[in-house]
N, C-alpha and C positions, 0 to 999 in steps of 0.2 A: 441552451446548448447542453448536450449530454457530456458526461465525464470523459468518454473516449475522445470526443471531438476536442475537448479542452486540452487533453494531453497531446493529441495530434497537432493542434495549433502551436504548441510549444516547440514542436520539432519541425516546424514548417521550413526552416533553413537547412535541414539535414538533407543530404543527397538521397535520391530515390532508392538506391540499392540498400542504404542503411535503414531507411524507413521500412522497406519490405522485410528486412532482418529483424527489426525491433517491434514490428506490428503485433506478433503473438505475445511479446512481453508486455506491451501496453494493454492488450486484452486481459492478460493475467493480472496486471495491477488493478484494473477496473473490477475484475471478479473478486480479487482479494479484499479490496475496499468494501465491496458490498457484503461479503461474508463477515468481515470484521465488524461492520455496522450491525449486522444481525446478531452476531455473538455478543456484542456489548449489551444487548437487551437481556441477556441471561446471567445468572449468578456465576461468579468465578470461584467462589469459596463456599464450601459447605461446613457449617459449624455443628459439632456434635450436640444433640439436644440436651444432654445431661451434664456435659463438661465443655464449657465454652472455650477452654484453652486448647481443645482438640479441634483442629481444622484441617481440611483437605481441599485440594484443588479439584474442581469439577471437570468433567470432560470438556465443557465449553471453555473453561479457563486454559486447558491444555491446548485445545485447538486454536484459541486466540493467540497463544504464545507462538505456536508453529506458523500460523499465518503471518504474524507480526515479523518474525525472523525472515521469512520468504519475501515479504513485502519490502523490508528494508534492503535486502540484497538486490531486488529488482530495481528499487529506486537508485541504489548506488550505481548500478550498471547504466541506467538511463542518464543519470547525472554525469557519469564519465563521458558518455557520448556528447552531451551538451558542452562539457568542458572543452572538447576538441573542436566544437563548432562556434559557439557564441556564448559569452558570459551573460548577456542580457537574457537569453533563453533560459539559462540556469536560474537566474533570479526569478523569472516568471514561473518556472517549475516549482521552486521552493515556495513561492507565494500560493500557488494552487494547492500544493500539498498541505500548507498550513490551514487552508480552508476545509480540508477533509476532516470530518468528524461526525 
């Protein structure tokens, strides 16, 4: 089962209008997870070759931070929808998100 389908299964008890509303957000969450997975393969900090106390964040580190913030906001929105529908679905979402890495 692919990631999008896993997330859609969590929202199976949500009414059809809400599903149509959150479908683009679910697509974005799947995209952000993939991008974050790819960014994790890159270095986030660059150390100065002559002075190891000088460090700077790489572009990959900055992008990861931005994706991470957007991802958490999207998850909060999805979670709030689940809170209105079913607490069992919320637990399932949290379990699936814990599997992400």
